[in-house]
N, CA, C and O atoms as a GROMACS GRO file, in nm:
protein
  568
    1UNK      N    1  -8.628  -1.317   3.705
    1UNK     CA    2  -8.754  -1.389   3.718
    1UNK      C    3  -8.729  -1.514   3.803
    1UNK      O    4  -8.640  -1.592   3.772
    2UNK      N    5  -8.806  -1.531   3.909
    2UNK     CA    6  -8.789  -1.650   3.992
    2UNK      C    7  -8.864  -1.767   3.930
    2UNK      O    8  -8.967  -1.751   3.865
    3UNK      N    9  -8.808  -1.883   3.950
    3UNK     CA   10  -8.873  -2.002   3.898
    3UNK      C   11  -8.918  -2.089   4.013
    3UNK      O   12  -8.838  -2.130   4.097
    4UNK      N   13  -9.045  -2.116   4.015
    4UNK     CA   14  -9.104  -2.202   4.115
    4UNK      C   15  -9.120  -2.341   4.056
    4UNK      O   16  -9.139  -2.356   3.936
    5UNK      N   17  -9.110  -2.443   4.141
    5UNK     CA   18  -9.135  -2.579   4.096
    5UNK      C   19  -9.261  -2.632   4.163
    5UNK      O   20  -9.284  -2.611   4.282
    6UNK      N   21  -9.341  -2.699   4.083
    6UNK     CA   22  -9.465  -2.757   4.133
    6UNK      C   23  -9.484  -2.895   4.073
    6UNK      O   24  -9.442  -2.922   3.961
    7UNK      N   25  -9.548  -2.981   4.149
    7UNK     CA   26  -9.593  -3.110   4.096
    7UNK      C   27  -9.743  -3.099   4.075
    7UNK      O   28  -9.817  -3.063   4.166
    8UNK      N   29  -9.785  -3.131   3.954
    8UNK     CA   30  -9.926  -3.132   3.918
    8UNK      C   31  -9.967  -3.276   3.889
    8UNK      O   32  -9.888  -3.355   3.839
    9UNK      N   33 -10.092  -3.307   3.920
    9UNK     CA   34 -10.148  -3.436   3.884
    9UNK      C   35 -10.263  -3.410   3.789
    9UNK      O   36 -10.353  -3.331   3.818
   10UNK      N   37 -10.260  -3.476   3.674
   10UNK     CA   38 -10.365  -3.460   3.573
   10UNK      C   39 -10.439  -3.591   3.556
   10UNK      O   40 -10.378  -3.698   3.557
   11UNK      N   41 -10.571  -3.582   3.540
   11UNK     CA   42 -10.652  -3.700   3.518
   11UNK      C   43 -10.765  -3.670   3.423
   11UNK      O   44 -10.815  -3.557   3.416
   12UNK      N   45 -10.807  -3.773   3.348
   12UNK     CA   46 -10.918  -3.760   3.254
   12UNK      C   47 -10.988  -3.894   3.244
   12UNK      O   48 -10.922  -3.998   3.236
   13UNK      N   49 -11.122  -3.893   3.243
   13UNK     CA   50 -11.194  -4.019   3.222
   13UNK      C   51 -11.310  -4.004   3.124
   13UNK      O   52 -11.401  -4.088   3.122
   14UNK      N   53 -11.309  -3.900   3.044
   14UNK     CA   54 -11.411  -3.882   2.940
   14UNK      C   55 -11.343  -3.857   2.806
   14UNK      O   56 -11.239  -3.791   2.799
   15UNK      N   57 -11.403  -3.910   2.701
   15UNK     CA   58 -11.349  -3.888   2.567
   15UNK      C   59 -11.219  -3.963   2.547
   15UNK      O   60 -11.198  -4.069   2.605
   16UNK      N   61 -11.133  -3.908   2.465
   16UNK     CA   62 -11.002  -3.965   2.438
   16UNK      C   63 -10.906  -3.920   2.548
   16UNK      O   64 -10.842  -3.815   2.537
   17UNK      N   65 -10.898  -3.999   2.653
   17UNK     CA   66 -10.832  -3.955   2.776
   17UNK      C   67 -10.684  -3.920   2.757
   17UNK      O   68 -10.638  -3.820   2.811
   18UNK      N   69 -10.611  -4.001   2.682
   18UNK     CA   70 -10.469  -3.970   2.662
   18UNK      C   71 -10.452  -3.842   2.580
   18UNK      O   72 -10.360  -3.764   2.606
   19UNK      N   73 -10.539  -3.820   2.483
   19UNK     CA   74 -10.533  -3.695   2.405
   19UNK      C   75 -10.569  -3.576   2.494
   19UNK      O   76 -10.512  -3.468   2.479
   20UNK      N   77 -10.664  -3.595   2.584
   20UNK     CA   78 -10.701  -3.487   2.677
   20UNK      C   79 -10.582  -3.448   2.764
   20UNK      O   80 -10.556  -3.329   2.785
   21UNK      N   81 -10.510  -3.548   2.814
   21UNK     CA   82 -10.391  -3.521   2.896
   21UNK      C   83 -10.287  -3.446   2.813
   21UNK      O   84 -10.229  -3.347   2.859
   22UNK      N   85 -10.264  -3.492   2.691
   22UNK     CA   86 -10.165  -3.428   2.604
   22UNK      C   87 -10.203  -3.283   2.577
   22UNK      O   88 -10.118  -3.194   2.580
   23UNK      N   89 -10.332  -3.258   2.550
   23UNK     CA   90 -10.377  -3.122   2.523
   23UNK      C   91 -10.359  -3.034   2.647
   23UNK      O   92 -10.314  -2.920   2.636
   24UNK      N   93 -10.392  -3.086   2.763
   24UNK     CA   94 -10.376  -3.009   2.886
   24UNK      C   95 -10.230  -2.974   2.909
   24UNK      O   96 -10.199  -2.862   2.952
   25UNK      N   97 -10.139  -3.067   2.882
   25UNK     CA   98  -9.996  -3.039   2.897
   25UNK      C   99  -9.951  -2.931   2.800
   25UNK      O  100  -9.871  -2.844   2.836
   26UNK      N  101 -10.002  -2.935   2.677
   26UNK     CA  102  -9.968  -2.832   2.579
   26UNK      C  103 -10.020  -2.695   2.625
   26UNK      O  104  -9.951  -2.594   2.610
   27UNK      N  105 -10.140  -2.692   2.679
   27UNK     CA  106 -10.197  -2.566   2.728
   27UNK      C  107 -10.120  -2.513   2.850
   27UNK      O  108 -10.103  -2.392   2.865
   28UNK      N  109 -10.074  -2.603   2.935
   28UNK     CA  110  -9.991  -2.561   3.048
   28UNK      C  111  -9.863  -2.493   2.999
   28UNK      O  112  -9.820  -2.392   3.054
   29UNK      N  113  -9.804  -2.551   2.895
   29UNK     CA  114  -9.680  -2.494   2.841
   29UNK      C  115  -9.703  -2.356   2.780
   29UNK      O  116  -9.610  -2.275   2.773
   30UNK      N  117  -9.825  -2.327   2.737
   30UNK     CA  118  -9.858  -2.195   2.684
   30UNK      C  119  -9.895  -2.097   2.795
   30UNK      O  120  -9.922  -1.980   2.769
   31UNK      N  121  -9.897  -2.146   2.919
   31UNK     CA  122  -9.940  -2.065   3.034
   31UNK      C  123  -9.827  -2.041   3.133
   31UNK      O  124  -9.848  -2.050   3.254
   32UNK      N  125  -9.709  -2.011   3.083
   32UNK     CA  126  -9.594  -1.983   3.170
   32UNK      C  127  -9.548  -2.102   3.252
   32UNK      O  128  -9.498  -2.085   3.363
   33UNK      N  129  -9.566  -2.223   3.200
   33UNK     CA  130  -9.520  -2.343   3.269
   33UNK      C  131  -9.427  -2.420   3.176
   33UNK      O  132  -9.456  -2.439   3.058
   34UNK      N  133  -9.315  -2.466   3.231
   34UNK     CA  134  -9.223  -2.552   3.157
   34UNK      C  135  -9.232  -2.690   3.221
   34UNK      O  136  -9.210  -2.706   3.341
   35UNK      N  137  -9.265  -2.790   3.141
   35UNK     CA  138  -9.273  -2.926   3.192
   35UNK      C  139  -9.132  -2.984   3.195
   35UNK      O  140  -9.070  -3.004   3.091
   36UNK      N  141  -9.084  -3.011   3.315
   36UNK     CA  142  -8.947  -3.060   3.333
   36UNK      C  143  -8.939  -3.212   3.331
   36UNK      O  144  -8.843  -3.270   3.281
   37UNK      N  145  -9.042  -3.276   3.387
   37UNK     CA  146  -9.044  -3.423   3.391
   37UNK      C  147  -9.189  -3.471   3.393
   37UNK      O  148  -9.280  -3.401   3.438
   38UNK      N  149  -9.207  -3.593   3.342
   38UNK     CA  150  -9.338  -3.658   3.344
   38UNK      C  151  -9.323  -3.797   3.406
   38UNK      O  152  -9.221  -3.864   3.388
   39UNK      N  153  -9.425  -3.838   3.480
   39UNK     CA  154  -9.429  -3.974   3.532
   39UNK      C  155  -9.480  -4.066   3.421
   39UNK      O  156  -9.511  -4.021   3.310
   40UNK      N  157  -9.488  -4.192   3.453
   40UNK     CA  158  -9.556  -4.285   3.364
   40UNK      C  159  -9.704  -4.249   3.363
   40UNK      O  160  -9.751  -4.174   3.449
   41UNK      N  161  -9.777  -4.302   3.267
   41UNK     CA  162  -9.923  -4.287   3.262
   41UNK      C  163  -9.982  -4.407   3.335
   41UNK      O  164  -9.936  -4.519   3.319
   42UNK      N  165 -10.084  -4.382   3.414
   42UNK     CA  166 -10.146  -4.488   3.493
   42UNK      C  167 -10.296  -4.485   3.472
   42UNK      O  168 -10.360  -4.380   3.485
   43UNK      N  169 -10.354  -4.601   3.438
   43UNK     CA  170 -10.499  -4.613   3.423
   43UNK      C  171 -10.556  -4.666   3.554
   43UNK      O  172 -10.507  -4.764   3.609
   44UNK      N  173 -10.661  -4.599   3.604
   44UNK     CA  174 -10.717  -4.635   3.734
   44UNK      C  175 -10.870  -4.627   3.734
   44UNK      O  176 -10.931  -4.559   3.652
   45UNK      N  177 -10.927  -4.699   3.827
   45UNK     CA  178 -11.070  -4.687   3.854
   45UNK      C  179 -11.095  -4.551   3.921
   45UNK      O  180 -11.005  -4.496   3.984
   46UNK      N  181 -11.216  -4.498   3.908
   46UNK     CA  182 -11.248  -4.373   3.979
   46UNK      C  183 -11.234  -4.391   4.131
   46UNK      O  184 -11.256  -4.500   4.184
   47UNK      N  185 -11.198  -4.284   4.199
   47UNK     CA  186 -11.181  -4.285   4.344
   47UNK      C  187 -11.286  -4.191   4.404
   47UNK      O  188 -11.304  -4.078   4.358
   48UNK      N  189 -11.355  -4.240   4.506
   48UNK     CA  190 -11.455  -4.163   4.581
   48UNK      C  191 -11.583  -4.135   4.504
   48UNK      O  192 -11.664  -4.052   4.546
   49UNK      N  193 -11.603  -4.203   4.390
   49UNK     CA  194 -11.732  -4.200   4.321
   49UNK      C  195 -11.737  -4.317   4.224
   49UNK      O  196 -11.634  -4.376   4.190
   50UNK      N  197 -11.856  -4.352   4.180
   50UNK     CA  198 -11.875  -4.465   4.089
   50UNK      C  199 -11.891  -4.415   3.946
   50UNK      O  200 -11.960  -4.316   3.920
   51UNK      N  201 -11.825  -4.486   3.854
   51UNK     CA  202 -11.835  -4.453   3.712
   51UNK      C  203 -11.791  -4.574   3.631
   51UNK      O  204 -11.712  -4.656   3.679
   52UNK      N  205 -11.841  -4.584   3.510
   52UNK     CA  206 -11.797  -4.688   3.417
   52UNK      C  207 -11.668  -4.648   3.347
   52UNK      O  208 -11.606  -4.731   3.281
   53UNK      N  209 -11.628  -4.523   3.359
   53UNK     CA  210 -11.515  -4.470   3.284
   53UNK      C  211 -11.385  -4.476   3.365
   53UNK      O  212 -11.380  -4.433   3.480
   54UNK      N  213 -11.281  -4.531   3.303
   54UNK     CA  214 -11.149  -4.544   3.364
   54UNK      C  215 -11.072  -4.413   3.348
   54UNK      O  216 -11.083  -4.346   3.246
   55UNK      N  217 -10.995  -4.378   3.451
   55UNK     CA  218 -10.913  -4.256   3.446
   55UNK      C  219 -10.776  -4.284   3.386
   55UNK      O  220 -10.715  -4.389   3.410
   56UNK      N  221 -10.729  -4.190   3.309
   56UNK     CA  222 -10.590  -4.183   3.263
   56UNK      C  223 -10.525  -4.074   3.348
   56UNK      O  224 -10.574  -3.962   3.351
   57UNK      N  225 -10.415  -4.106   3.416
   57UNK     CA  226 -10.351  -4.014   3.510
   57UNK      C  227 -10.203  -3.999   3.480
   57UNK      O  228 -10.139  -4.092   3.431
   58UNK      N  229 -10.148  -3.882   3.511
   58UNK     CA  230 -10.005  -3.856   3.500
   58UNK      C  231  -9.967  -3.748   3.600
   58UNK      O  232 -10.047  -3.659   3.630
   59UNK      N  233  -9.845  -3.756   3.651
   59UNK     CA  234  -9.789  -3.650   3.736
   59UNK      C  235  -9.680  -3.580   3.656
   59UNK      O  236  -9.606  -3.645   3.581
   60UNK      N  237  -9.670  -3.449   3.672
   60UNK     CA  238  -9.565  -3.373   3.603
   60UNK      C  239  -9.499  -3.276   3.700
   60UNK      O  240  -9.563  -3.223   3.791
   61UNK      N  241  -9.370  -3.256   3.679
   61UNK     CA  242  -9.296  -3.153   3.750
   61UNK      C  243  -9.284  -3.035   3.656
   61UNK      O  244  -9.236  -3.049   3.543
   62UNK      N  245  -9.328  -2.918   3.702
   62UNK     CA  246  -9.321  -2.799   3.619
   62UNK      C  247  -9.235  -2.692   3.686
   62UNK      O  248  -9.214  -2.693   3.807
   63UNK      N  249  -9.186  -2.603   3.604
   63UNK     CA  250  -9.120  -2.481   3.649
   63UNK      C  251  -9.206  -2.366   3.598
   63UNK      O  252  -9.250  -2.367   3.484
   64UNK      N  253  -9.230  -2.267   3.684
   64UNK     CA  254  -9.316  -2.156   3.645
   64UNK      C  255  -9.278  -2.030   3.723
   64UNK      O  256  -9.222  -2.038   3.832
   65UNK      N  257  -9.310  -1.916   3.666
   65UNK     CA  258  -9.292  -1.791   3.741
   65UNK      C  259  -9.423  -1.749   3.807
   65UNK      O  260  -9.429  -1.643   3.869
   66UNK      N  261  -9.527  -1.830   3.793
   66UNK     CA  262  -9.657  -1.800   3.853
   66UNK      C  263  -9.656  -1.829   4.003
   66UNK      O  264  -9.584  -1.918   4.050
   67UNK      N  265  -9.735  -1.753   4.077
   67UNK     CA  266  -9.757  -1.780   4.219
   67UNK      C  267  -9.855  -1.897   4.232
   67UNK      O  268  -9.916  -1.936   4.132
   68UNK      N  269  -9.872  -1.954   4.351
   68UNK     CA  270  -9.970  -2.062   4.367
   68UNK      C  271 -10.110  -2.021   4.321
   68UNK      O  272 -10.178  -2.098   4.253
   69UNK      N  273 -10.155  -1.902   4.358
   69UNK     CA  274 -10.290  -1.857   4.322
   69UNK      C  275 -10.301  -1.835   4.171
   69UNK      O  276 -10.401  -1.873   4.110
   70UNK      N  277 -10.200  -1.775   4.110
   70UNK     CA  278 -10.203  -1.754   3.965
   70UNK      C  279 -10.196  -1.886   3.890
   70UNK      O  280 -10.260  -1.902   3.786
   71UNK      N  281 -10.119  -1.982   3.942
   71UNK     CA  282 -10.115  -2.115   3.881
   71UNK      C  283 -10.252  -2.181   3.888
   71UNK      O  284 -10.297  -2.241   3.791
   72UNK      N  285 -10.319  -2.170   4.003
   72UNK     CA  286 -10.454  -2.225   4.016
   72UNK      C  287 -10.548  -2.162   3.914
   72UNK      O  288 -10.627  -2.232   3.851
   73UNK      N  289 -10.540  -2.031   3.896
   73UNK     CA  290 -10.625  -1.963   3.797
   73UNK      C  291 -10.599  -2.016   3.657
   73UNK      O  292 -10.693  -2.036   3.580
   74UNK      N  293 -10.472  -2.038   3.622
   74UNK     CA  294 -10.438  -2.092   3.490
   74UNK      C  295 -10.491  -2.234   3.474
   74UNK      O  296 -10.545  -2.268   3.368
   75UNK      N  297 -10.476  -2.315   3.578
   75UNK     CA  298 -10.525  -2.453   3.575
   75UNK      C  299 -10.677  -2.455   3.554
   75UNK      O  300 -10.727  -2.531   3.471
   76UNK      N  301 -10.749  -2.372   3.628
   76UNK     CA  302 -10.895  -2.367   3.615
   76UNK      C  303 -10.935  -2.316   3.476
   76UNK      O  304 -11.034  -2.362   3.420
   77UNK      N  305 -10.859  -2.222   3.422
   77UNK     CA  306 -10.885  -2.171   3.287
   77UNK      C  307 -10.868  -2.282   3.183
   77UNK      O  308 -10.948  -2.294   3.091
   78UNK      N  309 -10.763  -2.362   3.198
   78UNK     CA  310 -10.740  -2.474   3.106
   78UNK      C  311 -10.852  -2.576   3.117
   78UNK      O  312 -10.904  -2.622   3.016
   79UNK      N  313 -10.891  -2.610   3.240
   79UNK     CA  314 -11.001  -2.706   3.258
   79UNK      C  315 -11.128  -2.656   3.189
   79UNK      O  316 -11.195  -2.732   3.120
   80UNK      N  317 -11.160  -2.530   3.207
   80UNK     CA  318 -11.279  -2.472   3.145
   80UNK      C  319 -11.266  -2.470   2.993
   80UNK      O  320 -11.361  -2.504   2.922
   81UNK      N  321 -11.150  -2.429   2.944
   81UNK     CA  322 -11.126  -2.423   2.799
   81UNK      C  323 -11.142  -2.561   2.734
   81UNK      O  324 -11.185  -2.572   2.620
   82UNK      N  325 -11.106  -2.666   2.808
   82UNK     CA  326 -11.117  -2.801   2.755
   82UNK      C  327 -11.257  -2.860   2.771
   82UNK      O  328 -11.283  -2.971   2.724
   83UNK      N  329 -11.347  -2.787   2.837
   83UNK     CA  330 -11.485  -2.833   2.845
   83UNK      C  331 -11.531  -2.879   2.981
   83UNK      O  332 -11.644  -2.927   2.994
   84UNK      N  333 -11.449  -2.865   3.083
   84UNK     CA  334 -11.495  -2.902   3.216
   84UNK      C  335 -11.590  -2.795   3.266
   84UNK      O  336 -11.556  -2.677   3.271
   85UNK      N  337 -11.710  -2.838   3.304
   85UNK     CA  338 -11.814  -2.743   3.344
   85UNK      C  339 -11.826  -2.726   3.494
   85UNK      O  340 -11.860  -2.618   3.542
   86UNK      N  341 -11.798  -2.834   3.569
   86UNK     CA  342 -11.819  -2.828   3.714
   86UNK      C  343 -11.691  -2.867   3.786
   86UNK      O  344 -11.612  -2.946   3.736
   87UNK      N  345 -11.673  -2.811   3.902
   87UNK     CA  346 -11.558  -2.839   3.985
   87UNK      C  347 -11.604  -2.922   4.104
   87UNK      O  348 -11.711  -2.897   4.160
   88UNK      N  349 -11.525  -3.021   4.143
   88UNK     CA  350 -11.564  -3.104   4.257
   88UNK      C  351 -11.570  -3.024   4.387
   88UNK      O  352 -11.633  -3.067   4.483
   89UNK      N  353 -11.505  -2.909   4.390
   89UNK     CA  354 -11.507  -2.825   4.509
   89UNK      C  355 -11.632  -2.740   4.522
   89UNK      O  356 -11.646  -2.665   4.619
   90UNK      N  357 -11.724  -2.751   4.426
   90UNK     CA  358 -11.845  -2.667   4.431
   90UNK      C  359 -11.958  -2.731   4.511
   90UNK      O  360 -12.071  -2.683   4.507
   91UNK      N  361 -11.928  -2.840   4.583
   91UNK     CA  362 -12.027  -2.903   4.669
   91UNK      C  363 -12.101  -3.019   4.606
   91UNK      O  364 -12.180  -3.085   4.673
   92UNK      N  365 -12.079  -3.045   4.480
   92UNK     CA  366 -12.150  -3.154   4.411
   92UNK      C  367 -12.076  -3.287   4.421
   92UNK      O  368 -12.130  -3.390   4.382
   93UNK      N  369 -11.955  -3.286   4.473
   93UNK     CA  370 -11.878  -3.409   4.484
   93UNK      C  371 -11.807  -3.443   4.354
   93UNK      O  372 -11.810  -3.367   4.257
   94UNK      N  373 -11.745  -3.560   4.354
   94UNK     CA  374 -11.667  -3.602   4.237
   94UNK      C  375 -11.758  -3.657   4.128
   94UNK      O  376 -11.863  -3.715   4.156
   95UNK      N  377 -11.716  -3.638   4.004
   95UNK     CA  378 -11.791  -3.688   3.889
   95UNK      C  379 -11.695  -3.706   3.772
   95UNK      O  380 -11.580  -3.664   3.779
   96UNK      N  381 -11.744  -3.769   3.665
   96UNK     CA  382 -11.663  -3.786   3.545
   96UNK      C  383 -11.617  -3.649   3.496
   96UNK      O  384 -11.687  -3.549   3.512
   97UNK      N  385 -11.498  -3.646   3.437
   97UNK     CA  386 -11.446  -3.517   3.388
   97UNK      C  387 -11.353  -3.537   3.270
   97UNK      O  388 -11.279  -3.635   3.261
   98UNK      N  389 -11.359  -3.440   3.180
   98UNK     CA  390 -11.271  -3.443   3.063
   98UNK      C  391 -11.127  -3.417   3.104
   98UNK      O  392 -11.034  -3.472   3.045
   99UNK      N  393 -11.108  -3.333   3.205
   99UNK     CA  394 -10.973  -3.305   3.257
   99UNK      C  395 -10.984  -3.257   3.402
   99UNK      O  396 -11.077  -3.185   3.439
  100UNK      N  397 -10.887  -3.298   3.480
  100UNK     CA  398 -10.874  -3.252   3.618
  100UNK      C  399 -10.726  -3.227   3.640
  100UNK      O  400 -10.643  -3.314   3.615
  101UNK      N  401 -10.692  -3.109   3.687
  101UNK     CA  402 -10.552  -3.074   3.712
  101UNK      C  403 -10.542  -3.024   3.856
  101UNK      O  404 -10.604  -2.924   3.893
  102UNK      N  405 -10.465  -3.096   3.937
  102UNK     CA  406 -10.447  -3.058   4.077
  102UNK      C  407 -10.303  -3.017   4.103
  102UNK      O  408 -10.209  -3.078   4.051
  103UNK      N  409 -10.286  -2.914   4.183
  103UNK     CA  410 -10.154  -2.872   4.229
  103UNK      C  411 -10.125  -2.953   4.355
  103UNK      O  412 -10.191  -2.937   4.457
  104UNK      N  413 -10.025  -3.041   4.347
  104UNK     CA  414  -9.994  -3.129   4.459
  104UNK      C  415  -9.892  -3.065   4.553
  104UNK      O  416  -9.911  -3.063   4.674
  105UNK      N  417  -9.784  -3.012   4.496
  105UNK     CA  418  -9.683  -2.941   4.576
  105UNK      C  419  -9.641  -2.816   4.502
  105UNK      O  420  -9.658  -2.805   4.380
  106UNK      N  421  -9.586  -2.720   4.576
  106UNK     CA  422  -9.537  -2.595   4.518
  106UNK      C  423  -9.419  -2.549   4.601
  106UNK      O  424  -9.437  -2.498   4.712
  107UNK      N  425  -9.300  -2.566   4.549
  107UNK     CA  426  -9.176  -2.524   4.618
  107UNK      C  427  -9.162  -2.582   4.758
  107UNK      O  428  -9.088  -2.528   4.840
  108UNK      N  429  -9.233  -2.689   4.788
  108UNK     CA  430  -9.225  -2.749   4.921
  108UNK      C  431  -9.289  -2.666   5.030
  108UNK      O  432  -9.265  -2.691   5.149
  109UNK      N  433  -9.370  -2.567   4.992
  109UNK     CA  434  -9.431  -2.478   5.093
  109UNK      C  435  -9.567  -2.530   5.138
  109UNK      O  436  -9.628  -2.613   5.073
  110UNK      N  437  -9.611  -2.478   5.251
  110UNK     CA  438  -9.748  -2.497   5.299
  110UNK      C  439  -9.823  -2.371   5.262
  110UNK      O  440  -9.784  -2.260   5.299
  111UNK      N  441  -9.933  -2.387   5.187
  111UNK     CA  442 -10.013  -2.273   5.143
  111UNK      C  443 -10.159  -2.309   5.160
  111UNK      O  444 -10.206  -2.409   5.106
  112UNK      N  445 -10.231  -2.228   5.236
  112UNK     CA  446 -10.373  -2.256   5.259
  112UNK      C  447 -10.452  -2.128   5.237
  112UNK      O  448 -10.424  -2.023   5.296
  113UNK      N  449 -10.552  -2.139   5.150
  113UNK     CA  450 -10.645  -2.028   5.127
  113UNK      C  451 -10.784  -2.089   5.116
  113UNK      O  452 -10.801  -2.210   5.131
  114UNK      N  453 -10.882  -2.006   5.092
  114UNK     CA  454 -11.020  -2.054   5.080
  114UNK      C  455 -11.037  -2.149   4.962
  114UNK      O  456 -11.126  -2.234   4.964
  115UNK      N  457 -10.953  -2.135   4.858
  115UNK     CA  458 -10.971  -2.212   4.735
  115UNK      C  459 -10.859  -2.310   4.705
  115UNK      O  460 -10.869  -2.388   4.610
  116UNK      N  461 -10.753  -2.307   4.783
  116UNK     CA  462 -10.635  -2.386   4.749
  116UNK      C  463 -10.562  -2.429   4.875
  116UNK      O  464 -10.537  -2.348   4.965
  117UNK      N  465 -10.528  -2.557   4.879
  117UNK     CA  466 -10.445  -2.609   4.988
  117UNK      C  467 -10.328  -2.684   4.928
  117UNK      O  468 -10.345  -2.779   4.853
  118UNK      N  469 -10.208  -2.639   4.963
  118UNK     CA  470 -10.085  -2.703   4.918
  118UNK      C  471 -10.003  -2.735   5.043
  118UNK      O  472  -9.984  -2.647   5.126
  119UNK      N  473  -9.955  -2.859   5.059
  119UNK     CA  474  -9.967  -2.966   4.962
  119UNK      C  475 -10.108  -3.024   4.958
  119UNK      O  476 -10.186  -3.008   5.052
  120UNK      N  477 -10.138  -3.092   4.848
  120UNK     CA  478 -10.266  -3.159   4.830
  120UNK      C  479 -10.256  -3.291   4.907
  120UNK      O  480 -10.203  -3.390   4.855
  121UNK      N  481 -10.306  -3.292   5.028
  121UNK     CA  482 -10.285  -3.403   5.121
  121UNK      C  483 -10.339  -3.536   5.067
  121UNK      O  484 -10.274  -3.639   5.082
  122UNK      N  485 -10.456  -3.535   5.003
  122UNK     CA  486 -10.512  -3.660   4.951
  122UNK      C  487 -10.419  -3.723   4.848
  122UNK      O  488 -10.401  -3.845   4.847
  123UNK      N  489 -10.359  -3.641   4.763
  123UNK     CA  490 -10.270  -3.698   4.661
  123UNK      C  491 -10.136  -3.742   4.719
  123UNK      O  492 -10.079  -3.841   4.673
  124UNK      N  493 -10.086  -3.672   4.818
  124UNK     CA  494  -9.957  -3.709   4.876
  124UNK      C  495  -9.967  -3.830   4.967
  124UNK      O  496  -9.874  -3.911   4.972
  125UNK      N  497 -10.078  -3.843   5.040
  125UNK     CA  498 -10.084  -3.945   5.144
  125UNK      C  499 -10.203  -4.040   5.137
  125UNK      O  500 -10.199  -4.147   5.198
  126UNK      N  501 -10.308  -4.005   5.065
  126UNK     CA  502 -10.430  -4.083   5.075
  126UNK      C  503 -10.468  -4.169   4.956
  126UNK      O  504 -10.545  -4.263   4.970
  127UNK      N  505 -10.415  -4.139   4.841
  127UNK     CA  506 -10.456  -4.210   4.719
  127UNK      C  507 -10.338  -4.288   4.663
  127UNK      O  508 -10.235  -4.230   4.627
  128UNK      N  509 -10.354  -4.419   4.656
  128UNK     CA  510 -10.243  -4.504   4.613
  128UNK      C  511 -10.194  -4.469   4.473
  128UNK      O  512 -10.073  -4.465   4.449
  129UNK      N  513 -10.287  -4.442   4.379
  129UNK     CA  514 -10.244  -4.412   4.243
  129UNK      C  515 -10.162  -4.283   4.238
  129UNK      O  516 -10.065  -4.274   4.163
  130UNK      N  517 -10.200  -4.185   4.318
  130UNK     CA  518 -10.126  -4.059   4.323
  130UNK      C  519  -9.987  -4.081   4.380
  130UNK      O  520  -9.888  -4.030   4.326
  131UNK      N  521  -9.980  -4.156   4.488
  131UNK     CA  522  -9.850  -4.183   4.550
  131UNK      C  523  -9.758  -4.257   4.453
  131UNK      O  524  -9.638  -4.230   4.449
  132UNK      N  525  -9.815  -4.350   4.376
  132UNK     CA  526  -9.735  -4.424   4.278
  132UNK      C  527  -9.682  -4.331   4.168
  132UNK      O  528  -9.564  -4.340   4.131
  133UNK      N  529  -9.767  -4.243   4.118
  133UNK     CA  530  -9.724  -4.150   4.013
  133UNK      C  531  -9.619  -4.051   4.065
  133UNK      O  532  -9.522  -4.022   3.996
  134UNK      N  533  -9.640  -4.000   4.184
  134UNK     CA  534  -9.545  -3.904   4.242
  134UNK      C  535  -9.412  -3.973   4.270
  134UNK      O  536  -9.306  -3.914   4.246
  135UNK      N  537  -9.416  -4.096   4.320
  135UNK     CA  538  -9.292  -4.172   4.343
  135UNK      C  539  -9.219  -4.195   4.211
  135UNK      O  540  -9.097  -4.184   4.205
  136UNK      N  541  -9.293  -4.228   4.106
  136UNK     CA  542  -9.232  -4.248   3.974
  136UNK      C  543  -9.168  -4.119   3.924
  136UNK      O  544  -9.057  -4.120   3.872
  137UNK      N  545  -9.238  -4.009   3.941
  137UNK     CA  546  -9.186  -3.879   3.899
  137UNK      C  547  -9.059  -3.845   3.978
  137UNK      O  548  -8.960  -3.800   3.920
  138UNK      N  549  -9.062  -3.866   4.106
  138UNK     CA  550  -8.946  -3.835   4.190
  138UNK      C  551  -8.828  -3.927   4.161
  138UNK      O  552  -8.713  -3.885   4.172
  139UNK      N  553  -8.856  -4.052   4.123
  139UNK     CA  554  -8.745  -4.143   4.089
  139UNK      C  555  -8.675  -4.096   3.962
  139UNK      O  556  -8.555  -4.121   3.944
  140UNK      N  557  -8.748  -4.030   3.874
  140UNK     CA  558  -8.688  -3.973   3.753
  140UNK      C  559  -8.601  -3.853   3.787
  140UNK      O  560  -8.504  -3.824   3.716
  141UNK      N  561  -8.634  -3.783   3.895
  141UNK     CA  562  -8.560  -3.664   3.935
  141UNK      C  563  -8.426  -3.703   3.997
  141UNK      O  564  -8.324  -3.639   3.972
  142UNK      N  565  -8.426  -3.810   4.078
  142UNK     CA  566  -8.304  -3.851   4.150
  142UNK      C  567  -8.214  -3.937   4.067
  142UNK      O  568  -8.108  -3.979   4.113
   0.00000   0.00000   0.00000
C-alpha cells in the first residue's frame, strides 16, 4: 500500500470552533488518514468576506492511501456529515461555516481537475494565516 502525504488546512467559525476542528480530525482518522503532525491553532478574522465570527484554524500533515480525488471526496463527506450545507465553490462565495477542510499539498505534485487544484495557491502564497500555519507545521517536520 502506498502512502501519500498531504497538508490539509481546517477552519471553523460557527459553534464550538475548537471542538469542530477536533471532530473533523477524528473523522479524518476514520477515513484512511493518519495525522502525522499538527500546527499550532490560530484564531483569525474571516478572509474575503465579512462576518462577526472568528475562525479557528489549524494545518495538519497526513499520510493516506487515498488519491487526491478520493481524499477530496472524503473531505467533502466529513464537511457534510458535520453540517456544512454549502460549498464556497458553488458560486455563492465565502460564508460562515461549521467546518472547512482544504487540501493544500499532496505529495508535492501539481494536480488540476474541474473540482480540485493542488497545490492550493491561495493557502500557499496568498493568505498570511495559512502561510503562518504551514510554516509552523513544516518547522515541526524539520
